[in-house]
N, C-alpha and C positions, 0 to 999 in steps of 0.2 A: 617467398624470400625468407631465408633463415637468418639466424643471428650473425653468422660469419659473413654472409653476403651483405648484410646491413652494415656491419662494421667496415667492410671494404668500401662500401659506397660512401660512408661518412668520411673515411680517410681520404679518398680520392676527391671528394667534393669540397671538403672544408680545409684540407691541408693543415697549416699551422694553427688555424682556428680551432681544430679538434682538441688541442691541448688546453683550451680555455675551460673554466668551470662552466658546467651546464649539463643538459640531458636531452635525450631525443624523444623517447616514448613515455606517455603517461598510461599506456595500456600494455597488455602482454603481447608477445610475438604472435599469438594465435589470432590477433586482429589484423594481421597482414594477409588479408584475403578479401575477395569481393564483398562489398557491403553498401548499404544505401547512404550512410552518413560518415563524414570525416570531421571530427571536432578538433579545432585548433585555437590555442591561446596565443599570446604574443611572445613571451619568453619566460623562462624560469626566474623566480625571484630569489633574492639573497645576494651576498657579496660576489661580484664578478672577479675577473682577472685570473691569476694562477690559482688552481684549486687549493683549498685549505679545509681541513676537517670542519664539519662533517661532509663537505662537498667533494665531488669527484670531477674529473675532466669529462668532456663530452665523449672522448674516445674510450674512457674507462667506465663510464656509467653503465651499470648492468642492465641487461634485458631480462625480463621475466618470461620463462617458457610457458608456465601454466596460466590458467585464467586469472587475470589480475587487472586492477585499475588503481591508479594513484588516488582516485576520488573515493574509493571505498576501503582499500587495504594498505594505505600508506599513512602512517601517523605523522602529522605535521607539527606535533607539539615538540617543544625543545626539551630534550631529556638525554641523559647519559645512561647507557646500559640497556638491558632488555626493556621492551615497552609493555606496560600492563594495561594499555588502552584498547587492546584488541580482544574480540570475543573468541570463542572456541573454534570458530570457522576462519579466523584470521582477518575479520573485518573490523574496522574501527568502530567502537561503540558510539552510538549517535551523540551522546553528550560531549564527546571528544573530537568530533568532526570540526574542522576549521570552517569559517563562514563560507569561504570559496567552495569547499567540498560540498557543504550542505546545499548551497544554491545550485551548484552544478548538478546535483542529483535530482533536482526538480526538472531540469532539462531532460535527463535520461528517462525520468518517469513519464514526461510528456511524449517522448519518442516511443514509449512502450518497449524500450530496449535496455537491458542491464548495462551499466557502465563498462563492465568487463567484456562486452561484445562489440564495442565501438572503438575504432582506432582513434586515439587521442594523442595529440602532440602539440608542438608550439611552432609558430611561424619562424622564430629565431631560436636556435638551440643554446646560445650563450646566455649565461646568468648575469643579472644586474639588479641592483636595488630598485631602479626605475629605468625605463627605456631612455630617458634623457641622460642617464649616466653611463650608457653602454660604451661610448667612446672613451670615457675617462677610466672605466673599470676593465676594459679589454683593449685589444690592440687595434680595433677597427670601428668605424662608424656604422650607423644603422643600415645605410645603403649597401655597404660591403657585406654585412652579415646577411641581409635579406637575399642578396644575389647568390651567395654561396649556399645558403640553406634551401633556396628554391630548387636547386639541382637535385637535392635529396627528395624534396616534396614531389617533384615531377615523377620520380620513380615510385614513390609511395602511392600517389594518386593514380598512377597507371595500374598498380596492383589492386587497389580498392575500387576504382571506377565509381565513386559515389555520385548519386544524383543531387545530394545536398552537401555543402560545406558549411559548418556552423562555426562562426567566429565569436570568441569571447571579446566583446567590445566592438565598436563600429567607428572609431575615430579615423580620420583621414591618414594620419601618420603614426597612430598608436594602436593599430589593430590589423589583423590579417584582412578584415573586411576592406579597409582602405588601402593597405599596402599591395594587395593582390588585385585590386579593381582594374588597374592598368593592364595586368597580365590577362584579365578576362575580356579585354577589348574596350575598357572604359564604358561599360553599359550604364544606362540610367537606373537609378534605384528609387524605390518607393517605401513609404513607412509601413510598419506593422505595429498597430497600437499607437499610443501617444505618450508623450512625456519622456522623462529620463529612463523609465522602465520599459519603454517601447523598444522597437527594433527597426531594422532596415533590411531590404532584400534586393538583389539584382540577379539577373541570369546572364551568363557569359560562356565563352569558349576559351579554355585554358590550353595553351601550347605546352605539351608534355615532352617536347624534345624530338630530335630527329629519329625517325623510325617508329614513333608511337602515335597512335590515334589521338587527336585533340579530345579534350574532355569537355562535354557540355554539361554544366552543372549550375545549380542555383546556390547563391551565397546568402546566408542569413547572419546578420550581425545582431547579437543580443547584448543587453547590458552586462558589463563584466561582473562575474559572480563574486569577485572579492568585495564588491560594493553593493550590488543590487540583486534582489530576487526577481524572477520573471513575473511580469504582470499577467493577469488572467487573459488579456487580449493576446499576448504572445504565446501563452500556453495553448490557447484555443487554436491559434494559427498553426502551431507545430503539430498538434493532434490531427488537424484536418488536412494540412498541406504537405508536411514532411514525411515522405514515404519512400 
């Protein structure tokens, strides 16, 4: 799938929602290929509604053709003009990484995969300061957003065909782990590690739409990297099980 095909998919799936502030990919277009892992957060942060600088609409948010990841090559610091937080290779210098980025990179290290090689996206493409504000800051509620964006995910998941989907967060209504559980057949889940820095996992079959083979995959919900680093138990689980 190339950038033009992806934009056409977004336009046909989201309709007017595509004009809302937001974004689709946190990785480059070269991650739209078969791979073992699909990383998904809940939604982009920041003010939602109609796009305002420095944010763009979902329809206009750029795709990066070359090897890229928002977790390593996108500076999340507030600044105007050229960014001086990048090194000579275009990567954000470690002291300038956001907490979310730094904790996410622990995940990719446990996967033994560079962030630039893993398709990373969000369950919901619309931007909001918090998921509880998405209806106030956009034209639709959480359920409408999830249903529209799932149509896009069906195509992306069919391209990647991952054996694992890794969710940032594991709340019933505040994470892909919870929101997609019913789409996986409402399977039982079990803990990985313990406490708030532990995780949860289940295995299910995802319907990817008419004419596409259903996807059998395991879902792993981990603590949200904006708040928590991975525990050693979760890191060990990822290293031994996620392949």
